C-alpha positions in Angstrom: 0.0 0.0 0.0 1.3 3.5 -0.9 2.6 5.5 2.1 1.0 8.8 2.9 3.3 11.7 2.0 3.9 13.3 5.4 6.2 16.3 5.9 6.6 15.4 9.6 5.7 18.8 11.0 4.2 17.2 14.1 1.0 19.4 14.0 -1.4 16.4 13.9 0.2 15.2 17.2 0.3 18.7 18.7 -3.4 19.2 17.9 -4.8 15.8 18.6 -6.6 17.2 21.6 -8.7 19.3 19.2 -9.9 16.2 17.5 -10.5 14.3 20.7 -12.5 17.1 22.2 -14.6 18.0 19.1 -18.2 16.8 18.7 -18.1 13.3 17.2 -21.8 12.5 16.9 -22.1 13.5 13.2 -19.0 11.6 11.9 -18.6 8.2 10.4 -18.8 5.3 13.0 -15.3 4.0 12.3 -13.8 7.4 12.8 -15.9 8.0 15.9 -14.7 4.6 17.3 -11.1 5.6 16.5 -11.5 8.8 18.4 -13.0 7.0 21.4 -10.3 4.3 21.4 -7.4 6.8 21.3 -5.1 5.2 24.0 -2.8 8.1 25.0 -2.9 11.1 27.2 -2.8 14.6 25.9 -1.4 17.6 27.8 -3.3 20.8 28.6 -2.3 22.2 25.1 -3.7 19.1 23.4 -0.3 17.5 22.5 -0.1 13.7 22.4 2.2 12.3 25.1 3.9 10.1 22.4 5.2 13.1 20.4 9.0 13.2 21.0 11.2 15.6 19.0 8.5 16.2 16.4 8.1 12.5 15.8 5.7 9.8 17.0 7.5 7.6 19.4 5.1 4.7 18.7 4.8 5.2 15.0 5.0 1.6 14.0 2.2 0.8 16.5 0.3 4.0 16.3 -3.4 4.0 17.0 -5.9 3.7 14.2 -6.8 7.4 14.5 -3.2 8.3 13.5 -2.9 5.9 10.7 -4.3 7.2 7.4 -3.9 4.0 5.4 -5.5 1.9 8.2 -8.4 4.3 8.4 -8.9 4.0 4.7 -9.2 0.2 5.1 -11.5 0.4 8.1 -13.8 2.9 6.6 -14.3 0.8 3.4 -14.4 4.0 1.4 -15.5 4.1 -2.2 -12.8 6.6 -2.9 -9.4 5.5 -4.1 -6.4 5.5 -1.7 -4.9 8.3 -3.9 -8.1 10.4 -3.3 -8.1 9.6 0.4 -4.4 10.8 0.6 -5.3 14.0 -1.2 -8.2 14.7 1.2 -5.9 14.2 4.2 -3.1 16.2 2.6 -5.6 19.1 2.2 -6.4 18.8 5.9 -2.7 19.0 6.7 -2.4 22.2 4.7 -5.3 23.7 6.5 -3.8 22.8 9.9 -0.4 24.1 8.9 -1.8 27.4 7.5 -3.9 27.9 10.7 -0.7 27.5 12.7 1.5 29.8 10.7 3.4 27.1 8.8 3.9 27.1 5.0 5.6 23.9 4.1 4.7 23.6 0.4 
C-alpha cells in the first residue's frame, strides 16, 4: 500500500486534543470509534504524550486514528487511496496554515 506523503511537521500530534475534544456525533462510526479508542494522554495544550522531538515515538504501532492507510481500510471507502491521501493532505495544509506554517 502506498505510504502517505507526510512532511513530519508534528502538528497532527500537537493538535490531537482538538480532534479528541470535538463533537463526534455526526462523523462516520469507524472514525468515531477511532477517536473514542485513542489510548494516549494529551497535555493541557492538546499535545499527544507520544510526540517526541516532532516524531511519534510509537509510529510503528500508532493508534488507528493516527494511521491514514489503516483508516482507509476500516472505513471501506468508495474513494481511491490516492483520493483519500489527497483529502488528508488538504487537511494537513489547512492545519499548517492555521498554525502559521507554510511547508509547500
